[in-house]
MDAnalysis code that builds the backbone (N, CA, C; Angstrom):
import MDAnalysis as mda
import numpy as np

u = mda.Universe.empty(666, n_residues=222, atom_resindex=np.repeat(np.arange(222), 3), trajectory=True)
u.add_TopologyAttr("name", ["N", "CA", "C"] * 222)
u.add_TopologyAttr("resid", np.arange(1, 223))
u.add_TopologyAttr("resname", ["MET", "SER", "SER", "THR", "MET", "ARG", "LEU", "ALA", "THR", "ALA", "VAL", "LEU", "LEU", "LEU", "GLY", "LEU", "ILE", "MET", "VAL", "VAL", "THR", "GLY", "GLY", "GLU", "GLU", "GLU", "ASN", "ASP", "PRO", "CYS", "VAL", "TYR", "GLU", "ALA", "ILE", "SER", "ASN", "ASP", "ASP", "ALA", "LEU", "LEU", "CYS", "LYS", "GLY", "LEU", "GLU", "VAL", "LEU", "TYR", "PRO", "GLU", "LEU", "GLY", "ASN", "ILE", "GLY", "CYS", "MET", "TYR", "VAL", "PRO", "ASP", "CYS", "SER", "ASN", "TYR", "ARG", "GLN", "LYS", "ILE", "THR", "HIS", "TRP", "PRO", "GLU", "PRO", "ILE", "VAL", "LYS", "PHE", "HIS", "GLY", "ALA", "LEU", "GLU", "ASP", "ALA", "THR", "TYR", "ILE", "LEU", "ILE", "MET", "VAL", "ASP", "PRO", "ASP", "ALA", "PRO", "SER", "ARG", "SER", "SER", "PRO", "THR", "ALA", "ARG", "PHE", "TRP", "ARG", "HIS", "TRP", "LEU", "VAL", "THR", "ASP", "ILE", "SER", "GLY", "THR", "ASP", "MET", "LYS", "LYS", "GLY", "LYS", "ILE", "GLN", "GLY", "GLN", "GLU", "LEU", "SER", "SER", "TYR", "GLN", "PRO", "PRO", "SER", "PRO", "PRO", "THR", "HIS", "THR", "GLY", "PHE", "HIS", "ARG", "TYR", "GLN", "PHE", "PHE", "VAL", "TYR", "LEU", "GLN", "GLU", "GLY", "LYS", "THR", "ILE", "SER", "LEU", "LEU", "SER", "LYS", "GLU", "ASN", "LYS", "THR", "ARG", "GLY", "SER", "TRP", "ASP", "MET", "ASP", "LYS", "PHE", "LEU", "ASN", "ARG", "PHE", "HIS", "LEU", "ASN", "GLU", "PRO", "GLU", "ALA", "SER", "THR", "GLN", "PHE", "LEU", "THR", "GLN", "ASN", "TYR", "GLN", "ASP", "SER", "SER", "GLY", "LEU", "GLN", "SER", "PRO", "GLY", "GLY", "GLY", "GLU", "ASN", "GLU", "PRO", "LYS", "ASP", "LYS", "PRO", "LYS", "GLN"])
u.atoms.positions = np.array([
    [83.338, 180.542, 292.570],
    [83.134, 181.340, 291.353],
    [81.968, 182.297, 291.581],
    [82.144, 183.548, 291.211],
    [81.101, 184.548, 291.416],
    [79.944, 184.295, 290.463],
    [78.801, 184.932, 290.795],
    [77.629, 184.767, 289.937],
    [77.886, 185.336, 288.543],
    [78.680, 186.423, 288.490],
    [78.997, 187.029, 287.193],
    [79.828, 186.076, 286.340],
    [80.813, 185.408, 286.975],
    [81.663, 184.460, 286.249],
    [80.845, 183.264, 285.778],
    [79.930, 182.778, 286.658],
    [79.099, 181.631, 286.286],
    [78.216, 181.979, 285.090],
    [77.666, 183.192, 285.095],
    [76.812, 183.636, 283.995],
    [77.604, 183.721, 282.690],
    [78.823, 184.272, 282.777],
    [79.663, 184.402, 281.582],
    [80.027, 183.033, 281.018],
    [80.331, 182.078, 281.925],
    [80.663, 180.713, 281.488],
    [79.480, 180.054, 280.810],
    [78.273, 180.255, 281.395],
    [77.063, 179.659, 280.819],
    [76.788, 180.213, 279.422],
    [76.964, 181.512, 279.247],
    [76.737, 182.140, 277.945],
    [77.721, 181.604, 276.915],
    [79.008, 181.439, 277.340],
    [80.024, 180.924, 276.437],
    [79.696, 179.502, 275.993],
    [79.276, 178.641, 276.946],
    [78.928, 177.260, 276.622],
    [77.731, 177.204, 275.679],
    [76.743, 178.063, 275.943],
    [75.559, 178.108, 275.089],
    [75.937, 178.496, 273.654],
    [76.835, 179.459, 273.547],
    [77.289, 179.894, 272.228],
    [77.983, 178.780, 271.480],
    [78.842, 178.017, 272.202],
    [79.545, 176.909, 271.576],
    [78.571, 175.839, 271.098],
    [77.547, 175.545, 271.936],
    [76.548, 174.537, 271.571],
    [75.807, 174.952, 270.312],
    [75.445, 176.250, 270.242],
    [74.698, 176.748, 269.082],
    [75.540, 176.665, 267.807],
    [76.844, 176.952, 267.920],
    [77.724, 176.894, 266.761],
    [77.844, 175.465, 266.261],
    [78.072, 174.516, 267.209],
    [78.219, 173.110, 266.835],
    [76.933, 172.589, 266.220],
    [75.796, 172.877, 266.860],
    [74.503, 172.403, 266.353],
    [74.211, 172.976, 264.986],
    [74.492, 174.260, 264.814],
    [74.249, 174.897, 263.524],
    [75.073, 174.276, 262.431],
    [76.336, 173.947, 262.741],
    [77.194, 173.328, 261.751],
    [76.686, 171.967, 261.345],
    [76.156, 171.203, 262.333],
    [75.625, 169.884, 262.024],
    [74.403, 169.996, 261.129],
    [73.547, 171.003, 261.405],
    [72.337, 171.159, 260.606],
    [72.677, 171.513, 259.167],
    [73.702, 172.365, 258.988],
    [74.076, 172.765, 257.637],
    [74.575, 171.582, 256.823],
    [75.253, 170.610, 257.492],
    [75.802, 169.456, 256.798],
    [74.922, 168.224, 256.912],
    [73.747, 168.370, 257.500],
    [72.861, 167.245, 257.717],
    [72.313, 166.760, 256.370],
    [72.656, 165.522, 255.934],
    [72.197, 165.050, 254.630],
    [70.701, 164.758, 254.601],
    [70.025, 164.812, 255.779],
    [68.603, 164.505, 255.818],
    [67.750, 165.749, 255.579],
    [68.358, 166.862, 255.356],
    [67.602, 168.057, 255.016],
    [67.051, 167.882, 253.603],
    [65.760, 168.105, 253.447],
    [65.143, 167.957, 252.133],
    [65.594, 169.107, 251.236],
    [66.139, 168.765, 250.080],
    [66.667, 169.767, 249.160],
    [65.742, 169.902, 247.956],
    [65.343, 171.130, 247.654],
    [64.463, 171.372, 246.512],
    [65.222, 171.175, 245.203],
    [64.515, 170.736, 244.172],
    [65.135, 170.565, 242.870],
    [65.335, 171.936, 242.211],
    [66.032, 171.964, 241.096],
    [66.365, 173.226, 240.442],
    [65.106, 173.944, 239.967],
    [65.220, 175.229, 239.734],
    [64.082, 176.028, 239.274],
    [63.549, 175.511, 237.936],
    [64.446, 175.093, 237.047],
    [64.010, 174.567, 235.758],
    [63.190, 173.290, 235.931],
    [63.688, 172.372, 236.772],
    [62.962, 171.127, 237.010],
    [61.647, 171.387, 237.754],
    [61.645, 172.409, 238.576],
    [60.453, 172.717, 239.378],
    [59.289, 173.238, 238.540],
    [59.542, 173.596, 237.287],
    [58.459, 174.071, 236.419],
    [57.396, 172.996, 236.205],
    [57.779, 171.732, 236.415],
    [56.841, 170.626, 236.235],
    [55.927, 170.437, 237.450],
    [56.254, 171.064, 238.561],
    [55.530, 170.828, 239.811],
    [54.268, 171.673, 239.867],
    [53.140, 171.039, 239.539],
    [51.864, 171.757, 239.463],
    [50.736, 170.935, 240.074],
    [50.482, 171.156, 241.349],
    [49.265, 170.664, 241.979],
    [49.188, 169.197, 242.318],
    [50.308, 168.483, 242.312],
    [50.282, 167.048, 242.582],
    [51.186, 166.714, 243.764],
    [50.709, 165.833, 244.644],
    [51.503, 165.354, 245.774],
    [51.836, 163.880, 245.555],
    [53.076, 163.506, 245.879],
    [53.519, 162.113, 245.808],
    [54.097, 161.758, 247.172],
    [53.420, 160.860, 247.885],
    [53.802, 160.558, 249.261],
    [54.258, 159.114, 249.397],
    [55.477, 158.953, 249.921],
    [56.031, 157.634, 250.205],
    [56.112, 157.440, 251.720],
    [56.180, 156.165, 252.185],
    [56.354, 155.915, 253.617],
    [57.612, 156.618, 254.129],
    [57.529, 157.155, 255.331],
    [58.650, 157.824, 256.012],
    [59.010, 159.161, 255.373],
    [59.020, 159.242, 254.060],
    [59.442, 160.467, 253.374],
    [58.361, 161.538, 253.366],
    [57.093, 161.127, 253.281],
    [56.022, 162.100, 253.102],
    [55.983, 162.564, 251.651],
    [55.549, 163.796, 251.426],
    [55.440, 164.331, 250.067],
    [56.834, 164.678, 249.546],
    [57.255, 163.958, 248.520],
    [58.607, 164.143, 247.977],
    [58.570, 164.926, 246.665],
    [57.405, 165.422, 246.281],
    [57.284, 166.191, 245.051],
    [58.173, 167.419, 245.066],
    [58.885, 167.636, 243.962],
    [59.757, 168.804, 243.781],
    [61.003, 168.761, 244.669],
    [61.386, 167.570, 245.131],
    [62.526, 167.418, 246.035],
    [63.485, 166.334, 245.525],
    [64.720, 166.380, 246.059],
    [65.619, 165.241, 245.952],
    [65.266, 164.265, 247.070],
    [65.319, 162.969, 246.794],
    [65.193, 161.993, 247.877],
    [66.404, 162.181, 248.780],
    [66.205, 162.444, 250.084],
    [67.335, 162.763, 250.970],
    [68.355, 161.627, 251.058],
    [69.606, 162.021, 251.210],
    [70.705, 161.065, 251.335],
    [70.888, 160.722, 252.808],
    [69.904, 160.034, 253.378],
    [69.962, 159.659, 254.790],
    [68.970, 158.532, 255.034],
    [69.113, 157.878, 256.181],
    [68.178, 156.821, 256.607],
    [67.956, 155.758, 255.531],
    [68.918, 155.640, 254.625],
    [68.856, 154.640, 253.556],
    [67.636, 154.814, 252.647],
    [67.121, 156.055, 252.562],
    [65.912, 156.305, 251.773],
    [66.104, 155.960, 250.300],
    [67.291, 156.229, 249.753],
    [67.513, 156.001, 248.325],
    [67.540, 154.513, 247.978],
    [67.767, 153.681, 248.976],
    [67.638, 152.237, 248.756],
    [66.212, 151.786, 249.063],
    [65.641, 152.324, 250.140],
    [64.287, 151.913, 250.534],
    [63.262, 152.179, 249.438],
    [63.408, 153.304, 248.745],
    [62.409, 153.674, 247.740],
    [62.388, 152.681, 246.585],
    [63.473, 151.909, 246.419],
    [63.510, 150.911, 245.347],
    [62.710, 149.660, 245.716],
    [62.245, 149.571, 246.973],
    [61.474, 148.401, 247.429],
    [60.070, 148.774, 247.891],
    [59.844, 150.017, 248.204],
    [58.520, 150.415, 248.685],
    [57.457, 150.195, 247.611],
    [56.210, 149.942, 248.034],
    [55.113, 149.850, 247.056],
    [54.771, 151.221, 246.493],
    [53.777, 151.263, 245.637],
    [53.412, 152.516, 244.969],
    [53.070, 153.609, 245.976],
    [53.406, 154.845, 245.651],
    [53.131, 155.966, 246.561],
    [51.659, 156.358, 246.532],
    [51.274, 157.186, 247.490],
    [49.971, 157.841, 247.463],
    [50.121, 159.075, 246.578],
    [49.305, 159.179, 245.552],
    [49.372, 160.322, 244.635],
    [48.064, 161.093, 244.746],
    [48.146, 162.325, 245.199],
    [46.949, 163.141, 245.448],
    [46.882, 164.342, 244.512],
    [45.711, 164.505, 243.923],
    [45.420, 165.698, 243.127],
    [44.200, 166.361, 243.768],
    [44.469, 167.345, 244.614],
    [43.388, 167.965, 245.381],
    [42.401, 168.713, 244.490],
    [42.856, 169.089, 243.294],
    [41.984, 169.834, 242.391],
    [41.133, 168.953, 241.486],
    [41.157, 167.640, 241.707],
    [40.391, 166.730, 240.857],
    [38.893, 166.987, 240.990],
    [38.175, 166.845, 239.871],
    [36.720, 166.961, 239.875],
    [36.137, 165.607, 240.231],
    [35.239, 165.579, 241.203],
    [34.748, 164.299, 241.722],
    [34.012, 163.470, 240.678],
    [33.375, 164.112, 239.704],
    [32.615, 163.362, 238.704],
    [33.424, 163.109, 237.427],
    [34.731, 163.396, 237.459],
    [35.591, 163.179, 236.290],
    [36.390, 161.889, 236.449],
    [37.041, 161.493, 235.369],
    [37.898, 160.307, 235.376],
    [39.290, 160.703, 234.896],
    [40.309, 160.087, 235.494],
    [41.679, 160.534, 235.239],
    [42.607, 159.380, 234.866],
    [43.733, 159.767, 234.255],
    [44.821, 158.854, 233.898],
    [46.062, 159.301, 234.657],
    [46.794, 158.356, 235.232],
    [48.052, 158.659, 235.921],
    [49.205, 157.997, 235.178],
    [50.236, 158.776, 234.893],
    [51.435, 158.262, 234.222],
    [52.658, 158.611, 235.074],
    [53.542, 157.629, 235.272],
    [54.830, 157.859, 235.928],
    [55.928, 157.381, 234.984],
    [56.879, 158.255, 234.682],
    [57.954, 157.899, 233.755],
    [59.307, 158.399, 234.261],
    [60.353, 157.773, 233.726],
    [61.727, 158.228, 233.934],
    [62.248, 158.696, 232.574],
    [62.415, 160.011, 232.373],
    [62.922, 160.514, 231.101],
    [64.444, 160.420, 230.986],
    [65.092, 159.899, 232.032],
    [66.554, 159.894, 232.086],
    [67.138, 158.483, 232.024],
    [66.413, 157.558, 231.396],
    [66.912, 156.189, 231.282],
    [67.763, 156.045, 230.014],
    [68.948, 155.475, 230.102],
    [69.594, 155.019, 231.334],
    [70.319, 156.118, 232.109],
    [70.490, 157.326, 231.500],
    [71.108, 158.434, 232.225],
    [70.604, 159.742, 231.631],
    [70.698, 160.794, 232.408],
    [70.212, 162.082, 231.928],
    [71.082, 162.611, 230.796],
    [72.355, 162.273, 230.800],
    [73.258, 162.747, 229.747],
    [73.088, 161.964, 228.446],
    [72.549, 160.734, 228.548],
    [72.342, 159.903, 227.350],
    [71.051, 159.098, 227.515],
    [69.895, 159.751, 227.385],
    [68.609, 159.105, 227.683],
    [68.075, 158.269, 226.515],
    [68.834, 157.268, 226.105],
    [68.467, 156.486, 224.921],
    [67.237, 155.602, 225.147],
    [66.840, 155.379, 226.402],
    [65.674, 154.534, 226.692],
    [64.510, 155.341, 227.264],
    [64.540, 156.681, 227.082],
    [63.422, 157.472, 227.566],
    [62.188, 157.173, 226.698],
    [60.993, 157.295, 227.172],
    [60.593, 157.490, 228.557],
    [60.351, 156.098, 229.139],
    [61.045, 155.767, 230.207],
    [60.831, 154.472, 230.853],
    [59.518, 154.549, 231.628],
    [58.592, 153.656, 231.285],
    [57.246, 153.687, 231.858],
    [57.211, 152.920, 233.183],
    [57.057, 153.664, 234.275],
    [57.053, 153.044, 235.603],
    [55.655, 152.710, 236.112],
    [54.644, 153.411, 235.580],
    [53.294, 153.200, 236.108],
    [52.310, 153.848, 235.154],
    [51.238, 153.153, 234.836],
    [50.198, 153.728, 233.989],
    [48.852, 153.174, 234.446],
    [48.012, 154.056, 234.933],
    [46.689, 153.660, 235.439],
    [45.637, 154.565, 234.809],
    [44.559, 153.951, 234.301],
    [43.457, 154.715, 233.715],
    [42.192, 154.506, 234.554],
    [41.129, 155.217, 234.193],
    [39.816, 155.048, 234.834],
    [39.854, 155.296, 236.339],
    [40.615, 156.292, 236.761],
    [40.666, 156.661, 238.188],
    [39.578, 157.708, 238.437],
    [38.704, 157.446, 239.376],
    [37.633, 158.398, 239.651],
    [38.194, 159.661, 240.300],
    [37.543, 160.774, 240.055],
    [37.985, 162.030, 240.646],
    [37.988, 161.988, 242.157],
    [37.003, 161.286, 242.730],
    [36.927, 161.156, 244.192],
    [38.165, 160.449, 244.724],
    [38.562, 159.360, 244.056],
    [39.762, 158.629, 244.489],
    [41.027, 159.454, 244.258],
    [41.042, 160.200, 243.145],
    [42.216, 161.023, 242.824],
    [42.438, 162.085, 243.899],
    [41.368, 162.646, 244.414],
    [41.489, 163.654, 245.473],
    [42.047, 163.042, 246.759],
    [41.674, 161.773, 247.025],
    [42.094, 161.102, 248.259],
    [43.451, 160.419, 248.132],
    [43.947, 160.293, 246.904],
    [45.219, 159.601, 246.708],
    [45.079, 158.105, 246.559],
    [43.872, 157.630, 246.282],
    [43.650, 156.195, 246.062],
    [43.719, 155.928, 244.560],
    [44.816, 155.372, 244.119],
    [44.991, 155.128, 242.686],
    [44.397, 153.765, 242.353],
    [43.087, 153.782, 242.093],
    [42.351, 152.571, 241.744],
    [41.763, 152.756, 240.352],
    [41.964, 151.773, 239.484],
    [41.448, 151.863, 238.135],
    [41.984, 150.722, 237.306],
    [42.144, 150.958, 236.015],
    [42.690, 149.955, 235.112],
    [44.200, 150.150, 235.034],
    [44.942, 149.197, 235.567],
    [46.401, 149.315, 235.605],
    [46.983, 148.721, 234.326],
    [47.383, 149.584, 233.421],
    [47.949, 149.119, 232.150],
    [49.430, 148.760, 232.290],
    [50.124, 149.435, 233.192],
    [51.508, 149.079, 233.548],
    [51.599, 149.133, 235.064],
    [51.876, 147.990, 235.670],
    [51.957, 147.943, 237.130],
    [53.113, 148.793, 237.634],
    [53.023, 149.193, 238.874],
    [54.032, 150.090, 239.451],
    [55.394, 149.419, 239.508],
    [56.398, 150.125, 239.049],
    [57.795, 149.690, 239.130],
    [58.566, 150.769, 239.883],
    [59.150, 150.439, 241.036],
    [59.824, 151.460, 241.848],
    [61.015, 152.090, 241.132],
    [61.394, 153.297, 241.527],
    [62.591, 153.946, 240.970],
    [63.833, 153.114, 241.269],
    [64.580, 152.774, 240.235],
    [65.803, 151.976, 240.410],
    [66.884, 152.464, 239.456],
    [67.389, 153.680, 239.665],
    [68.413, 154.194, 238.747],
    [69.682, 153.350, 238.817],
    [70.265, 153.005, 237.674],
    [71.505, 152.218, 237.680],
    [72.645, 152.994, 238.348],
    [73.640, 152.277, 238.800],
    [74.809, 152.922, 239.397],
    [75.542, 153.756, 238.354],
    [76.196, 154.800, 238.854],
    [77.058, 155.663, 238.035],
    [76.304, 156.340, 236.880],
    [75.002, 156.561, 237.043],
    [74.247, 157.262, 235.992],
    [73.680, 158.581, 236.507],
    [74.118, 159.009, 237.678],
    [73.691, 160.294, 238.199],
    [72.248, 160.306, 238.652],
    [71.702, 161.494, 238.789],
    [70.340, 161.665, 239.268],
    [69.340, 161.479, 238.120],
    [68.265, 160.774, 238.440],
    [67.173, 160.569, 237.495],
    [65.944, 161.335, 237.981],
    [65.182, 161.855, 237.017],
    [63.901, 162.482, 237.329],
    [62.804, 161.421, 237.250],
    [61.929, 161.393, 238.239],
    [60.764, 160.517, 238.201],
    [59.540, 161.415, 238.147],
    [58.887, 161.379, 236.986],
    [57.841, 162.353, 236.685],
    [56.459, 161.714, 236.742],
    [55.500, 162.481, 237.291],
    [54.118, 162.036, 237.426],
    [53.212, 163.028, 236.706],
    [52.302, 162.497, 235.888],
    [51.354, 163.330, 235.158],
    [49.942, 162.800, 235.363],
    [48.992, 163.706, 235.536],
    [47.580, 163.336, 235.631],
    [46.833, 164.015, 234.486],
    [46.133, 163.205, 233.686],
    [45.367, 163.714, 232.550],
    [43.881, 163.431, 232.750],
    [43.061, 164.302, 232.214],
    [41.617, 164.108, 232.212],
    [41.284, 163.093, 231.119],
    [40.565, 162.028, 231.477],
    [40.318, 160.946, 230.526],
    [39.140, 161.242, 229.594],
    [38.149, 161.923, 230.066],
    [37.006, 162.358, 229.251],
    [36.331, 161.221, 228.485],
    [36.106, 160.114, 229.161],
    [35.335, 159.015, 228.568],
    [36.071, 158.169, 227.556],
    [37.336, 158.474, 227.278],
    [38.088, 157.701, 226.288],
    [38.467, 156.330, 226.863],
    [38.523, 155.338, 225.987],
    [39.049, 154.034, 226.363],
    [40.536, 154.029, 226.018],
    [41.372, 153.888, 227.025],
    [42.827, 153.994, 226.853],
    [43.449, 152.597, 226.849],
    [44.360, 152.368, 225.944],
    [45.045, 151.073, 225.885],
    [46.457, 151.270, 225.334],
    [47.290, 150.273, 225.552],
    [48.640, 150.261, 224.997],
    [48.664, 149.353, 223.777],
    [49.447, 149.725, 222.784],
    [49.640, 148.854, 221.626],
    [50.456, 147.638, 222.045],
    [50.344, 146.560, 221.268],
    [51.077, 145.336, 221.619],
    [52.582, 145.582, 221.686],
    [53.099, 146.422, 220.774],
    [54.541, 146.703, 220.805],
    [54.923, 147.533, 222.023],
    [53.985, 148.356, 222.527],
    [54.259, 149.129, 223.736],
    [54.277, 148.228, 224.968],
    [53.502, 147.164, 224.905],
    [53.445, 146.240, 226.037],
    [54.662, 145.341, 226.135],
    [55.445, 145.270, 225.060],
    [56.602, 144.372, 225.063],
    [57.734, 144.874, 225.939],
    [57.831, 146.188, 226.094],
    [58.912, 146.751, 226.906],
    [58.448, 148.053, 227.531],
    [59.029, 148.406, 228.646],
    [58.711, 149.668, 229.308],
    [59.618, 150.788, 228.805],
    [60.803, 150.426, 228.371],
    [61.778, 151.427, 227.952],
    [61.535, 151.923, 226.539],
    [62.139, 153.074, 226.231],
    [62.028, 153.696, 224.905],
    [60.569, 153.875, 224.494],
    [59.738, 154.236, 225.459],
    [58.312, 154.451, 225.200],
    [58.115, 155.828, 224.583],
    [57.435, 155.875, 223.438],
    [57.151, 157.153, 222.799],
    [55.911, 157.749, 223.457],
    [56.134, 158.415, 224.553],
    [55.037, 158.962, 225.340],
    [54.235, 160.002, 224.552],
    [54.930, 160.793, 223.735],
    [54.231, 161.816, 222.948],
    [53.247, 161.188, 221.963],
    [53.656, 160.104, 221.317],
    [52.753, 159.425, 220.385],
    [51.539, 158.865, 221.121],
    [51.781, 158.313, 222.298],
    [50.684, 157.778, 223.116],
    [49.692, 158.886, 223.459],
    [50.203, 160.019, 223.908],
    [49.333, 161.136, 224.280],
    [48.569, 161.666, 223.066],
    [49.255, 161.771, 221.929],
    [48.600, 162.267, 220.719],
    [47.521, 161.309, 220.223],
    [47.767, 160.010, 220.401],
    [46.806, 159.011, 219.933],
    [45.448, 159.163, 220.608],
    [45.479, 159.596, 221.863],
    [44.231, 159.743, 222.615],
    [43.868, 161.217, 222.858],
    [44.535, 162.087, 222.116],
    [44.247, 163.529, 222.200],
    [44.326, 164.033, 223.649],
    [45.362, 163.601, 224.319],
    [45.623, 164.061, 225.687],
    [46.602, 165.226, 225.578],
    [46.141, 166.396, 225.891],
    [46.963, 167.585, 225.714],
    [47.736, 167.922, 226.988],
    [47.427, 169.036, 227.600],
    [48.145, 169.438, 228.811],
    [47.672, 168.619, 230.012],
    [48.601, 168.194, 230.877],
    [48.177, 167.486, 232.090],
    [47.414, 168.409, 233.038],
    [46.503, 167.826, 233.781],
    [45.767, 168.586, 234.793],
    [46.668, 168.915, 235.988],
    [47.624, 168.036, 236.255],
    [48.568, 168.228, 237.369],
    [49.815, 167.400, 237.077],
    [50.925, 167.789, 237.687],
    [52.175, 167.057, 237.472],
    [53.165, 167.392, 238.579],
    [54.167, 166.547, 238.719],
    [55.278, 166.816, 239.640],
    [56.406, 165.839, 239.320],
    [57.521, 165.983, 240.012],
    [58.621, 165.047, 239.865],
    [59.527, 165.122, 241.087],
    [60.303, 164.056, 241.282],
    [61.365, 164.077, 242.292],
    [62.602, 163.485, 241.655],
    [63.759, 163.718, 242.283],
    [65.026, 163.201, 241.763],
    [65.687, 162.298, 242.790],
    [66.305, 161.247, 242.300],
    [67.109, 160.395, 243.155],
    [68.179, 159.724, 242.300],
    [69.178, 159.164, 242.982],
    [70.218, 158.412, 242.295],
    [70.391, 157.078, 243.009],
    [71.157, 156.181, 242.420],
    [71.410, 154.891, 243.030],
    [72.057, 155.088, 244.406],
    [71.569, 154.345, 245.388],
    [72.057, 154.533, 246.757],
    [73.546, 154.245, 246.888],
    [74.102, 153.408, 246.011],
    [75.530, 153.104, 246.085],
    [76.392, 154.283, 245.646],
    [75.790, 155.225, 244.939],
    [76.518, 156.417, 244.501],
    [76.368, 157.573, 245.475],
    [75.607, 157.366, 246.554],
    [75.328, 158.458, 247.474],
    [76.548, 158.830, 248.287],
    [76.619, 160.096, 248.678],
    [77.776, 160.591, 249.427],
    [77.895, 159.924, 250.779],
    [76.776, 159.423, 251.319],
    [76.810, 158.760, 252.619],
    [77.645, 157.499, 252.603],
    [77.875, 156.935, 251.391],
    [78.672, 155.724, 251.272],
    [80.092, 156.021, 250.793],
    [80.445, 157.296, 250.789],
    [81.767, 157.707, 250.303],
    [82.879, 157.060, 251.122],
    [83.885, 156.533, 250.437],
    [85.010, 155.926, 251.145],
    [85.863, 157.036, 251.761],
    [86.426, 156.786, 252.974],
    [87.164, 157.833, 253.680],
    [88.309, 158.420, 252.881],
    [88.959, 157.617, 252.036],
    [90.156, 158.132, 251.387],
    [89.959, 158.704, 250.004],
    [88.797, 158.458, 249.362],
    [88.775, 158.829, 247.962],
    [87.636, 159.690, 247.498],
    [86.442, 159.440, 247.969],
    [85.278, 160.175, 247.497],
    [84.838, 159.739, 246.114],
    [85.069, 158.431, 245.745],
    [84.682, 158.025, 244.411],
    [83.183, 157.989, 244.223],
    [82.424, 157.919, 245.332],
    [80.977, 157.837, 245.205],
    [80.300, 159.198, 245.183],
    [81.056, 160.264, 245.165],
    [80.436, 161.587, 245.077],
    [79.720, 161.723, 243.743],
    [78.465, 162.199, 243.743],
    [77.770, 162.359, 242.466],
    [78.480, 163.359, 241.576],
    [78.636, 163.006, 240.300],
    [79.389, 163.860, 239.387],
    [78.510, 164.728, 238.513],
    [77.227, 164.334, 238.352],
    [76.411, 165.105, 237.414],
    [75.098, 165.532, 238.024],
    [75.146, 165.941, 239.275],
    [73.945, 166.487, 239.888],
    [73.622, 167.812, 239.186],
    [72.390, 167.944, 238.694],
    [72.047, 169.174, 237.989],
    [72.298, 170.407, 238.854],
    [72.812, 171.455, 238.242],
    [73.093, 172.683, 238.979],
    [71.804, 173.368, 239.395],
    [71.860, 174.002, 240.575],
    [70.682, 174.730, 241.058],
    [70.538, 176.030, 240.320],
])
């Protein structure tokens, strides 16, 4: 084979490799997908980092490496607010506004985590140490309820003593978050973010070859 023919063959093979690789990347479920522009309005200055995933703020939990199941067992994430004032004190709230589903959120806001008395120094480093009024509960969206938003808010505490009412302590679901915030005159959050995930059994990676019954039906439009 002449050098010209060998060169032409090499170029053709390279082109085929690039086409195949590109196609795999486009369909790769491990690509981090940003949430919709409307949902992204909540993403202001806060990082939420889980093992393996890194900062998942403003993203869907990827449908790969069993992440959507792993996140239901992982301990609390590292939550960083780089803009925190070192001499201030903060409150961290994590809620699911889509319990039991985004189309019928009759149990909103499900309280997943509530910590007060976090020093600004710790808030900057992502060390959530303080008074834990509601211990961390991992995201566990029920099957067939679509994607849930998991929202994080950081408020300036300003010397207030924060507590939950006895009726609020009885259940995490159907929490009137607005009443809680109004009770302590907590207005706009200093920082916030959210991520979306669905039950791992509903993920496309588990789709049966013949039917596609596990395809998500109510993923919010971009």
